[in-house]
GUVO-564496 format. One record per atom (N, C-alpha, C): residue in three letters; chain; atom name; x, z, y. Coordinates in steps of 0.1 Angstrom, whole numbers, plus 2048, in hexadecimal, padded with zeros to 3 digits. Layout:
<rec><residu>ALA</residu><chaine>A</chaine><atome>CA</atome><u>X</u><w>Z</w><v>Y</v></rec>
...
# end
This chain:
<rec><residu>MET</residu><chaine>A</chaine><atome>N</atome><u>A56</u><w>152</w><v>C84</v></rec>
<rec><residu>MET</residu><chaine>A</chaine><atome>CA</atome><u>A4D</u><w>157</w><v>C7A</v></rec>
<rec><residu>MET</residu><chaine>A</chaine><atome>C</atome><u>A49</u><w>14C</w><v>C70</v></rec>
<rec><residu>LEU</residu><chaine>A</chaine><atome>N</atome><u>A49</u><w>14F</w><v>C64</v></rec>
<rec><residu>LEU</residu><chaine>A</chaine><atome>CA</atome><u>A46</u><w>145</w><v>C59</v></rec>
<rec><residu>LEU</residu><chaine>A</chaine><atome>C</atome><u>A37</u><w>145</w><v>C56</v></rec>
<rec><residu>ASN</residu><chaine>A</chaine><atome>N</atome><u>A31</u><w>13A</w><v>C56</v></rec>
<rec><residu>ASN</residu><chaine>A</chaine><atome>CA</atome><u>A23</u><w>139</w><v>C52</v></rec>
<rec><residu>ASN</residu><chaine>A</chaine><atome>C</atome><u>A22</u><w>131</w><v>C45</v></rec>
<rec><residu>ALA</residu><chaine>A</chaine><atome>N</atome><u>A15</u><w>130</w><v>C40</v></rec>
<rec><residu>ALA</residu><chaine>A</chaine><atome>CA</atome><u>A13</u><w>12A</w><v>C33</v></rec>
<rec><residu>ALA</residu><chaine>A</chaine><atome>C</atome><u>A17</u><w>11B</w><v>C33</v></rec>
<rec><residu>THR</residu><chaine>A</chaine><atome>N</atome><u>A16</u><w>114</w><v>C3E</v></rec>
<rec><residu>THR</residu><chaine>A</chaine><atome>CA</atome><u>A19</u><w>106</w><v>C3E</v></rec>
<rec><residu>THR</residu><chaine>A</chaine><atome>C</atome><u>A28</u><w>104</w><v>C3D</v></rec>
<rec><residu>ASP</residu><chaine>A</chaine><atome>N</atome><u>A30</u><w>10E</w><v>C40</v></rec>
<rec><residu>ASP</residu><chaine>A</chaine><atome>CA</atome><u>A3F</u><w>10D</w><v>C3F</v></rec>
<rec><residu>ASP</residu><chaine>A</chaine><atome>C</atome><u>A44</u><w>111</w><v>C31</v></rec>
<rec><residu>MET</residu><chaine>A</chaine><atome>N</atome><u>A3B</u><w>116</w><v>C29</v></rec>
<rec><residu>MET</residu><chaine>A</chaine><atome>CA</atome><u>A3F</u><w>11B</w><v>C1C</v></rec>
<rec><residu>MET</residu><chaine>A</chaine><atome>C</atome><u>A3C</u><w>112</w><v>C11</v></rec>
<rec><residu>THR</residu><chaine>A</chaine><atome>N</atome><u>A45</u><w>112</w><v>C07</v></rec>
<rec><residu>THR</residu><chaine>A</chaine><atome>CA</atome><u>A42</u><w>10A</w><v>BFB</v></rec>
<rec><residu>THR</residu><chaine>A</chaine><atome>C</atome><u>A39</u><w>112</w><v>BF1</v></rec>
<rec><residu>LEU</residu><chaine>A</chaine><atome>N</atome><u>A34</u><w>10B</w><v>BE7</v></rec>
<rec><residu>LEU</residu><chaine>A</chaine><atome>CA</atome><u>A2C</u><w>112</w><v>BDD</v></rec>
<rec><residu>LEU</residu><chaine>A</chaine><atome>C</atome><u>A34</u><w>11D</w><v>BD6</v></rec>
<rec><residu>SER</residu><chaine>A</chaine><atome>N</atome><u>A40</u><w>11A</w><v>BD3</v></rec>
<rec><residu>SER</residu><chaine>A</chaine><atome>CA</atome><u>A48</u><w>125</w><v>BCC</v></rec>
<rec><residu>SER</residu><chaine>A</chaine><atome>C</atome><u>A4A</u><w>131</w><v>BD5</v></rec>
<rec><residu>GLU</residu><chaine>A</chaine><atome>N</atome><u>A4B</u><w>12F</w><v>BE2</v></rec>
<rec><residu>GLU</residu><chaine>A</chaine><atome>CA</atome><u>A4C</u><w>13B</w><v>BEB</v></rec>
<rec><residu>GLU</residu><chaine>A</chaine><atome>C</atome><u>A3F</u><w>142</w><v>BEC</v></rec>
<rec><residu>LEU</residu><chaine>A</chaine><atome>N</atome><u>A34</u><w>13B</w><v>BEB</v></rec>
<rec><residu>LEU</residu><chaine>A</chaine><atome>CA</atome><u>A27</u><w>141</w><v>BEC</v></rec>
<rec><residu>LEU</residu><chaine>A</chaine><atome>C</atome><u>A23</u><w>148</w><v>BE0</v></rec>
<rec><residu>TRP</residu><chaine>A</chaine><atome>N</atome><u>A25</u><w>142</w><v>BD4</v></rec>
<rec><residu>TRP</residu><chaine>A</chaine><atome>CA</atome><u>A20</u><w>147</w><v>BC8</v></rec>
<rec><residu>TRP</residu><chaine>A</chaine><atome>C</atome><u>A2B</u><w>14A</w><v>BBD</v></rec>
<rec><residu>GLY</residu><chaine>A</chaine><atome>N</atome><u>A37</u><w>147</w><v>BC0</v></rec>
<rec><residu>GLY</residu><chaine>A</chaine><atome>CA</atome><u>A42</u><w>149</w><v>BB6</v></rec>
<rec><residu>GLY</residu><chaine>A</chaine><atome>C</atome><u>A42</u><w>13F</w><v>BAB</v></rec>
<rec><residu>ILE</residu><chaine>A</chaine><atome>N</atome><u>A3C</u><w>133</w><v>BAD</v></rec>
<rec><residu>ILE</residu><chaine>A</chaine><atome>CA</atome><u>A3C</u><w>129</w><v>BA3</v></rec>
<rec><residu>ILE</residu><chaine>A</chaine><atome>C</atome><u>A46</u><w>11F</w><v>BA5</v></rec>
<rec><residu>GLY</residu><chaine>A</chaine><atome>N</atome><u>A4D</u><w>119</w><v>B9B</v></rec>
<rec><residu>GLY</residu><chaine>A</chaine><atome>CA</atome><u>A58</u><w>110</w><v>B9D</v></rec>
<rec><residu>GLY</residu><chaine>A</chaine><atome>C</atome><u>A55</u><w>102</w><v>BA1</v></rec>
<rec><residu>GLN</residu><chaine>A</chaine><atome>N</atome><u>A49</u><w>0FE</w><v>BA4</v></rec>
<rec><residu>GLN</residu><chaine>A</chaine><atome>CA</atome><u>A46</u><w>0F0</w><v>BA7</v></rec>
<rec><residu>GLN</residu><chaine>A</chaine><atome>C</atome><u>A4C</u><w>0EC</w><v>BB4</v></rec>
<rec><residu>ASN</residu><chaine>A</chaine><atome>N</atome><u>A4D</u><w>0F5</w><v>BBE</v></rec>
<rec><residu>ASN</residu><chaine>A</chaine><atome>CA</atome><u>A52</u><w>0F2</w><v>BCB</v></rec>
<rec><residu>ASN</residu><chaine>A</chaine><atome>C</atome><u>A4B</u><w>0E7</w><v>BD2</v></rec>
<rec><residu>LEU</residu><chaine>A</chaine><atome>N</atome><u>A3E</u><w>0E8</w><v>BD2</v></rec>
<rec><residu>LEU</residu><chaine>A</chaine><atome>CA</atome><u>A35</u><w>0DE</w><v>BD9</v></rec>
<rec><residu>LEU</residu><chaine>A</chaine><atome>C</atome><u>A33</u><w>0E2</w><v>BE8</v></rec>
<rec><residu>LEU</residu><chaine>A</chaine><atome>N</atome><u>A31</u><w>0D9</w><v>BF0</v></rec>
<rec><residu>LEU</residu><chaine>A</chaine><atome>CA</atome><u>A2F</u><w>0DB</w><v>BFF</v></rec>
<rec><residu>LEU</residu><chaine>A</chaine><atome>C</atome><u>A21</u><w>0D6</w><v>C03</v></rec>
<rec><residu>ILE</residu><chaine>A</chaine><atome>N</atome><u>A1C</u><w>0DD</w><v>C0D</v></rec>
<rec><residu>ILE</residu><chaine>A</chaine><atome>CA</atome><u>A10</u><w>0D8</w><v>C14</v></rec>
<rec><residu>ILE</residu><chaine>A</chaine><atome>C</atome><u>A12</u><w>0CB</w><v>C1A</v></rec>
<rec><residu>TRP</residu><chaine>A</chaine><atome>N</atome><u>A09</u><w>0C2</w><v>C19</v></rec>
<rec><residu>TRP</residu><chaine>A</chaine><atome>CA</atome><u>A09</u><w>0B4</w><v>C1E</v></rec>
<rec><residu>TRP</residu><chaine>A</chaine><atome>C</atome><u>A12</u><w>0AB</w><v>C16</v></rec>
<rec><residu>GLU</residu><chaine>A</chaine><atome>N</atome><u>A15</u><w>0AF</w><v>C0A</v></rec>
<rec><residu>GLU</residu><chaine>A</chaine><atome>CA</atome><u>A1E</u><w>0A7</w><v>C01</v></rec>
<rec><residu>GLU</residu><chaine>A</chaine><atome>C</atome><u>A14</u><w>09F</w><v>BF8</v></rec>
<rec><residu>TRP</residu><chaine>A</chaine><atome>N</atome><u>A18</u><w>092</w><v>BF5</v></rec>
<rec><residu>TRP</residu><chaine>A</chaine><atome>CA</atome><u>A11</u><w>08A</w><v>BEB</v></rec>
<rec><residu>TRP</residu><chaine>A</chaine><atome>C</atome><u>A16</u><w>08D</w><v>BDD</v></rec>
<rec><residu>VAL</residu><chaine>A</chaine><atome>N</atome><u>A0D</u><w>08F</w><v>BD4</v></rec>
<rec><residu>VAL</residu><chaine>A</chaine><atome>CA</atome><u>A11</u><w>092</w><v>BC6</v></rec>
<rec><residu>VAL</residu><chaine>A</chaine><atome>C</atome><u>A09</u><w>088</w><v>BBC</v></rec>
<rec><residu>LYS</residu><chaine>A</chaine><atome>N</atome><u>A0F</u><w>087</w><v>BB0</v></rec>
<rec><residu>LYS</residu><chaine>A</chaine><atome>CA</atome><u>A08</u><w>07F</w><v>BA6</v></rec>
<rec><residu>LYS</residu><chaine>A</chaine><atome>C</atome><u>9FF</u><w>089</w><v>B9E</v></rec>
<rec><residu>LEU</residu><chaine>A</chaine><atome>N</atome><u>9F3</u><w>084</w><v>B9A</v></rec>
<rec><residu>LEU</residu><chaine>A</chaine><atome>CA</atome><u>9EA</u><w>08C</w><v>B92</v></rec>
<rec><residu>LEU</residu><chaine>A</chaine><atome>C</atome><u>9EB</u><w>088</w><v>B83</v></rec>
<rec><residu>SER</residu><chaine>A</chaine><atome>N</atome><u>9EB</u><w>092</w><v>B7B</v></rec>
<rec><residu>SER</residu><chaine>A</chaine><atome>CA</atome><u>9EB</u><w>08F</w><v>B6C</v></rec>
<rec><residu>SER</residu><chaine>A</chaine><atome>C</atome><u>9DD</u><w>08D</w><v>B67</v></rec>
<rec><residu>GLU</residu><chaine>A</chaine><atome>N</atome><u>9D3</u><w>093</w><v>B6E</v></rec>
<rec><residu>GLU</residu><chaine>A</chaine><atome>CA</atome><u>9C5</u><w>091</w><v>B6B</v></rec>
<rec><residu>GLU</residu><chaine>A</chaine><atome>C</atome><u>9BD</u><w>08D</w><v>B77</v></rec>
<rec><residu>PHE</residu><chaine>A</chaine><atome>N</atome><u>9B4</u><w>083</w><v>B75</v></rec>
<rec><residu>PHE</residu><chaine>A</chaine><atome>CA</atome><u>9AD</u><w>07D</w><v>B81</v></rec>
<rec><residu>PHE</residu><chaine>A</chaine><atome>C</atome><u>99F</u><w>083</w><v>B81</v></rec>
<rec><residu>PRO</residu><chaine>A</chaine><atome>N</atome><u>999</u><w>085</w><v>B8D</v></rec>
<rec><residu>PRO</residu><chaine>A</chaine><atome>CA</atome><u>98B</u><w>08A</w><v>B8E</v></rec>
<rec><residu>PRO</residu><chaine>A</chaine><atome>C</atome><u>981</u><w>080</w><v>B8A</v></rec>
<rec><residu>SER</residu><chaine>A</chaine><atome>N</atome><u>984</u><w>073</w><v>B8B</v></rec>
<rec><residu>SER</residu><chaine>A</chaine><atome>CA</atome><u>97B</u><w>068</w><v>B86</v></rec>
<rec><residu>SER</residu><chaine>A</chaine><atome>C</atome><u>983</u><w>05C</w><v>B81</v></rec>
<rec><residu>THR</residu><chaine>A</chaine><atome>N</atome><u>97D</u><w>053</w><v>B7B</v></rec>
<rec><residu>THR</residu><chaine>A</chaine><atome>CA</atome><u>983</u><w>047</w><v>B75</v></rec>
<rec><residu>THR</residu><chaine>A</chaine><atome>C</atome><u>989</u><w>03F</w><v>B80</v></rec>
<rec><residu>TYR</residu><chaine>A</chaine><atome>N</atome><u>983</u><w>03F</w><v>B8C</v></rec>
<rec><residu>TYR</residu><chaine>A</chaine><atome>CA</atome><u>987</u><w>036</w><v>B97</v></rec>
<rec><residu>TYR</residu><chaine>A</chaine><atome>C</atome><u>98F</u><w>03C</w><v>BA2</v></rec>
<rec><residu>SER</residu><chaine>A</chaine><atome>N</atome><u>992</u><w>049</w><v>BA0</v></rec>
<rec><residu>SER</residu><chaine>A</chaine><atome>CA</atome><u>99A</u><w>050</w><v>BAB</v></rec>
<rec><residu>SER</residu><chaine>A</chaine><atome>C</atome><u>9A9</u><w>04C</w><v>BA9</v></rec>
<rec><residu>TYR</residu><chaine>A</chaine><atome>N</atome><u>9B0</u><w>04F</w><v>BB4</v></rec>
<rec><residu>TYR</residu><chaine>A</chaine><atome>CA</atome><u>9BE</u><w>04C</w><v>BB4</v></rec>
<rec><residu>TYR</residu><chaine>A</chaine><atome>C</atome><u>9C6</u><w>056</w><v>BAC</v></rec>
<rec><residu>ASP</residu><chaine>A</chaine><atome>N</atome><u>9D2</u><w>053</w><v>BA8</v></rec>
<rec><residu>ASP</residu><chaine>A</chaine><atome>CA</atome><u>9DA</u><w>05C</w><v>BA0</v></rec>
<rec><residu>ASP</residu><chaine>A</chaine><atome>C</atome><u>9E3</u><w>065</w><v>BA9</v></rec>
<rec><residu>GLU</residu><chaine>A</chaine><atome>N</atome><u>9E1</u><w>065</w><v>BB6</v></rec>
<rec><residu>GLU</residu><chaine>A</chaine><atome>CA</atome><u>9E9</u><w>06D</w><v>BBF</v></rec>
<rec><residu>GLU</residu><chaine>A</chaine><atome>C</atome><u>9E0</u><w>075</w><v>BC8</v></rec>
<rec><residu>ALA</residu><chaine>A</chaine><atome>N</atome><u>9E5</u><w>080</w><v>BCD</v></rec>
<rec><residu>ALA</residu><chaine>A</chaine><atome>CA</atome><u>9DD</u><w>089</w><v>BD5</v></rec>
<rec><residu>ALA</residu><chaine>A</chaine><atome>C</atome><u>9E6</u><w>08F</w><v>BE0</v></rec>
<rec><residu>LEU</residu><chaine>A</chaine><atome>N</atome><u>9E0</u><w>092</w><v>BEB</v></rec>
<rec><residu>LEU</residu><chaine>A</chaine><atome>CA</atome><u>9E7</u><w>099</w><v>BF6</v></rec>
<rec><residu>LEU</residu><chaine>A</chaine><atome>C</atome><u>9E5</u><w>0A8</w><v>BF5</v></rec>
<rec><residu>LEU</residu><chaine>A</chaine><atome>N</atome><u>9EF</u><w>0B0</w><v>BF5</v></rec>
<rec><residu>LEU</residu><chaine>A</chaine><atome>CA</atome><u>9EE</u><w>0BE</w><v>BF4</v></rec>
<rec><residu>LEU</residu><chaine>A</chaine><atome>C</atome><u>9E9</u><w>0C3</w><v>C02</v></rec>
<rec><residu>LEU</residu><chaine>A</chaine><atome>N</atome><u>9DE</u><w>0CA</w><v>C02</v></rec>
<rec><residu>LEU</residu><chaine>A</chaine><atome>CA</atome><u>9D9</u><w>0D0</w><v>C0F</v></rec>
<rec><residu>LEU</residu><chaine>A</chaine><atome>C</atome><u>9DC</u><w>0DE</w><v>C11</v></rec>
<rec><residu>SER</residu><chaine>A</chaine><atome>N</atome><u>9DA</u><w>0E6</w><v>C06</v></rec>
<rec><residu>SER</residu><chaine>A</chaine><atome>CA</atome><u>9DB</u><w>0F5</w><v>C08</v></rec>
<rec><residu>SER</residu><chaine>A</chaine><atome>C</atome><u>9DC</u><w>0FC</w><v>BFA</v></rec>
<rec><residu>PRO</residu><chaine>A</chaine><atome>N</atome><u>9E6</u><w>105</w><v>BF9</v></rec>
<rec><residu>PRO</residu><chaine>A</chaine><atome>CA</atome><u>9E6</u><w>10D</w><v>BEC</v></rec>
<rec><residu>PRO</residu><chaine>A</chaine><atome>C</atome><u>9DA</u><w>116</w><v>BED</v></rec>
<rec><residu>LEU</residu><chaine>A</chaine><atome>N</atome><u>9D4</u><w>119</w><v>BE1</v></rec>
<rec><residu>LEU</residu><chaine>A</chaine><atome>CA</atome><u>9C8</u><w>122</w><v>BE1</v></rec>
<rec><residu>LEU</residu><chaine>A</chaine><atome>C</atome><u>9CC</u><w>12F</w><v>BDA</v></rec>
<rec><residu>ILE</residu><chaine>A</chaine><atome>N</atome><u>9C9</u><w>131</w><v>BCE</v></rec>
<rec><residu>ILE</residu><chaine>A</chaine><atome>CA</atome><u>9CD</u><w>13D</w><v>BC7</v></rec>
<rec><residu>ILE</residu><chaine>A</chaine><atome>C</atome><u>9D7</u><w>13A</w><v>BBC</v></rec>
<rec><residu>GLU</residu><chaine>A</chaine><atome>N</atome><u>9E1</u><w>142</w><v>BBB</v></rec>
<rec><residu>GLU</residu><chaine>A</chaine><atome>CA</atome><u>9EB</u><w>141</w><v>BB1</v></rec>
<rec><residu>GLU</residu><chaine>A</chaine><atome>C</atome><u>9F0</u><w>132</w><v>BAE</v></rec>
<rec><residu>ASP</residu><chaine>A</chaine><atome>N</atome><u>9EB</u><w>12B</w><v>BA4</v></rec>
<rec><residu>ASP</residu><chaine>A</chaine><atome>CA</atome><u>9F0</u><w>11E</w><v>BA1</v></rec>
<rec><residu>ASP</residu><chaine>A</chaine><atome>C</atome><u>9E5</u><w>113</w><v>BA3</v></rec>
<rec><residu>TRP</residu><chaine>A</chaine><atome>N</atome><u>9DD</u><w>114</w><v>BAE</v></rec>
<rec><residu>TRP</residu><chaine>A</chaine><atome>CA</atome><u>9D3</u><w>10A</w><v>BB1</v></rec>
<rec><residu>TRP</residu><chaine>A</chaine><atome>C</atome><u>9D5</u><w>105</w><v>BBF</v></rec>
<rec><residu>TRP</residu><chaine>A</chaine><atome>N</atome><u>9D3</u><w>0F8</w><v>BC1</v></rec>
<rec><residu>TRP</residu><chaine>A</chaine><atome>CA</atome><u>9D4</u><w>0F2</w><v>BCE</v></rec>
<rec><residu>TRP</residu><chaine>A</chaine><atome>C</atome><u>9C8</u><w>0EA</w><v>BD2</v></rec>
<rec><residu>LEU</residu><chaine>A</chaine><atome>N</atome><u>9C5</u><w>0EA</w><v>BDF</v></rec>
<rec><residu>LEU</residu><chaine>A</chaine><atome>CA</atome><u>9BB</u><w>0E1</w><v>BE4</v></rec>
<rec><residu>LEU</residu><chaine>A</chaine><atome>C</atome><u>9C2</u><w>0D4</w><v>BE8</v></rec>
<rec><residu>VAL</residu><chaine>A</chaine><atome>N</atome><u>9BC</u><w>0C9</w><v>BE3</v></rec>
<rec><residu>VAL</residu><chaine>A</chaine><atome>CA</atome><u>9C3</u><w>0BC</w><v>BE5</v></rec>
<rec><residu>VAL</residu><chaine>A</chaine><atome>C</atome><u>9B8</u><w>0B2</w><v>BEA</v></rec>
<rec><residu>TRP</residu><chaine>A</chaine><atome>N</atome><u>9BD</u><w>0A7</w><v>BF0</v></rec>
<rec><residu>TRP</residu><chaine>A</chaine><atome>CA</atome><u>9B4</u><w>09C</w><v>BF4</v></rec>
<rec><residu>TRP</residu><chaine>A</chaine><atome>C</atome><u>9B9</u><w>090</w><v>BEC</v></rec>
<rec><residu>ILE</residu><chaine>A</chaine><atome>N</atome><u>9AF</u><w>08A</w><v>BE5</v></rec>
<rec><residu>ILE</residu><chaine>A</chaine><atome>CA</atome><u>9B1</u><w>07E</w><v>BDD</v></rec>
<rec><residu>ILE</residu><chaine>A</chaine><atome>C</atome><u>9AA</u><w>072</w><v>BE3</v></rec>
<rec><residu>PRO</residu><chaine>A</chaine><atome>N</atome><u>9B2</u><w>067</w><v>BE6</v></rec>
<rec><residu>PRO</residu><chaine>A</chaine><atome>CA</atome><u>9AC</u><w>05C</w><v>BED</v></rec>
<rec><residu>PRO</residu><chaine>A</chaine><atome>C</atome><u>9A0</u><w>056</w><v>BE4</v></rec>
<rec><residu>ASP</residu><chaine>A</chaine><atome>N</atome><u>995</u><w>052</w><v>BEB</v></rec>
<rec><residu>ASP</residu><chaine>A</chaine><atome>CA</atome><u>989</u><w>04D</w><v>BE5</v></rec>
<rec><residu>ASP</residu><chaine>A</chaine><atome>C</atome><u>982</u><w>057</w><v>BDC</v></rec>
<rec><residu>HIS</residu><chaine>A</chaine><atome>N</atome><u>986</u><w>064</w><v>BDE</v></rec>
<rec><residu>HIS</residu><chaine>A</chaine><atome>CA</atome><u>97F</u><w>06F</w><v>BD6</v></rec>
<rec><residu>HIS</residu><chaine>A</chaine><atome>C</atome><u>97B</u><w>07A</w><v>BE0</v></rec>
<rec><residu>GLY</residu><chaine>A</chaine><atome>N</atome><u>985</u><w>07F</w><v>BE8</v></rec>
<rec><residu>GLY</residu><chaine>A</chaine><atome>CA</atome><u>983</u><w>08A</w><v>BF1</v></rec>
<rec><residu>GLY</residu><chaine>A</chaine><atome>C</atome><u>98B</u><w>096</w><v>BEC</v></rec>
<rec><residu>GLU</residu><chaine>A</chaine><atome>N</atome><u>986</u><w>0A2</w><v>BF0</v></rec>
<rec><residu>GLU</residu><chaine>A</chaine><atome>CA</atome><u>98D</u><w>0AE</w><v>BED</v></rec>
<rec><residu>GLU</residu><chaine>A</chaine><atome>C</atome><u>98B</u><w>0B2</w><v>BDE</v></rec>
<rec><residu>ALA</residu><chaine>A</chaine><atome>N</atome><u>995</u><w>0B9</w><v>BD9</v></rec>
<rec><residu>ALA</residu><chaine>A</chaine><atome>CA</atome><u>994</u><w>0BE</w><v>BCB</v></rec>
<rec><residu>ALA</residu><chaine>A</chaine><atome>C</atome><u>99D</u><w>0CA</w><v>BCA</v></rec>
<rec><residu>VAL</residu><chaine>A</chaine><atome>N</atome><u>99B</u><w>0D2</w><v>BC0</v></rec>
<rec><residu>VAL</residu><chaine>A</chaine><atome>CA</atome><u>9A3</u><w>0DD</w><v>BBD</v></rec>
<rec><residu>VAL</residu><chaine>A</chaine><atome>C</atome><u>9AA</u><w>0DA</w><v>BB0</v></rec>
<rec><residu>VAL</residu><chaine>A</chaine><atome>N</atome><u>9B8</u><w>0DB</w><v>BAF</v></rec>
<rec><residu>VAL</residu><chaine>A</chaine><atome>CA</atome><u>9BF</u><w>0D8</w><v>BA3</v></rec>
<rec><residu>VAL</residu><chaine>A</chaine><atome>C</atome><u>9C9</u><w>0E3</w><v>BA0</v></rec>
<rec><residu>LYS</residu><chaine>A</chaine><atome>N</atome><u>9CC</u><w>0E4</w><v>B93</v></rec>
<rec><residu>LYS</residu><chaine>A</chaine><atome>CA</atome><u>9D7</u><w>0EE</w><v>B8F</v></rec>
<rec><residu>LYS</residu><chaine>A</chaine><atome>C</atome><u>9E4</u><w>0E8</w><v>B91</v></rec>
<rec><residu>VAL</residu><chaine>A</chaine><atome>N</atome><u>9EE</u><w>0F0</w><v>B93</v></rec>
<rec><residu>VAL</residu><chaine>A</chaine><atome>CA</atome><u>9FC</u><w>0EB</w><v>B96</v></rec>
<rec><residu>VAL</residu><chaine>A</chaine><atome>C</atome><u>A01</u><w>0E3</w><v>B8A</v></rec>
<rec><residu>GLU</residu><chaine>A</chaine><atome>N</atome><u>9FD</u><w>0E7</w><v>B7E</v></rec>
<rec><residu>GLU</residu><chaine>A</chaine><atome>CA</atome><u>A01</u><w>0DF</w><v>B72</v></rec>
<rec><residu>GLU</residu><chaine>A</chaine><atome>C</atome><u>9FC</u><w>0D1</w><v>B72</v></rec>
<rec><residu>GLU</residu><chaine>A</chaine><atome>N</atome><u>9F2</u><w>0CE</w><v>B7A</v></rec>
<rec><residu>GLU</residu><chaine>A</chaine><atome>CA</atome><u>9EC</u><w>0C0</w><v>B7A</v></rec>
<rec><residu>GLU</residu><chaine>A</chaine><atome>C</atome><u>9F2</u><w>0B7</w><v>B84</v></rec>
<rec><residu>VAL</residu><chaine>A</chaine><atome>N</atome><u>9FC</u><w>0BC</w><v>B8B</v></rec>
<rec><residu>VAL</residu><chaine>A</chaine><atome>CA</atome><u>A03</u><w>0B4</w><v>B95</v></rec>
<rec><residu>VAL</residu><chaine>A</chaine><atome>C</atome><u>A12</u><w>0B3</w><v>B93</v></rec>
<rec><residu>ARG</residu><chaine>A</chaine><atome>N</atome><u>A18</u><w>0A8</w><v>B97</v></rec>
<rec><residu>ARG</residu><chaine>A</chaine><atome>CA</atome><u>A27</u><w>0A8</w><v>B97</v></rec>
<rec><residu>ARG</residu><chaine>A</chaine><atome>C</atome><u>A2B</u><w>0A1</w><v>BA4</v></rec>
<rec><residu>LYS</residu><chaine>A</chaine><atome>N</atome><u>A37</u><w>0A4</w><v>BA8</v></rec>
<rec><residu>LYS</residu><chaine>A</chaine><atome>CA</atome><u>A3C</u><w>09E</w><v>BB5</v></rec>
<rec><residu>LYS</residu><chaine>A</chaine><atome>C</atome><u>A3D</u><w>08F</w><v>BB3</v></rec>
<rec><residu>ARG</residu><chaine>A</chaine><atome>N</atome><u>A39</u><w>088</w><v>BBE</v></rec>
<rec><residu>ARG</residu><chaine>A</chaine><atome>CA</atome><u>A3A</u><w>07A</w><v>BBF</v></rec>
<rec><residu>ARG</residu><chaine>A</chaine><atome>C</atome><u>A48</u><w>076</w><v>BC3</v></rec>
<rec><residu>ILE</residu><chaine>A</chaine><atome>N</atome><u>A4E</u><w>06D</w><v>BBC</v></rec>
<rec><residu>ILE</residu><chaine>A</chaine><atome>CA</atome><u>A5B</u><w>068</w><v>BC0</v></rec>
<rec><residu>ILE</residu><chaine>A</chaine><atome>C</atome><u>A5A</u><w>05C</w><v>BC9</v></rec>
<rec><residu>VAL</residu><chaine>A</chaine><atome>N</atome><u>A5F</u><w>05D</w><v>BD5</v></rec>
<rec><residu>VAL</residu><chaine>A</chaine><atome>CA</atome><u>A5E</u><w>052</w><v>BDF</v></rec>
<rec><residu>VAL</residu><chaine>A</chaine><atome>C</atome><u>A6B</u><w>04A</w><v>BDF</v></rec>
# end
């Protein structure tokens, strides 16, 4: 049985970003001047919004357009 943690964003919402839960992404907009430019994807919310965790900031809600995959 497939659950939400096994699904990509595109499978959940039909969006082409192909993001995964527990994946680190780069942020294009920062919640504060001193926050990191990366976030950990925690959970897709509605349509094109994600709950993320940002180091030294905490949880935040971001739009898919505000993130891009981190190249490791």
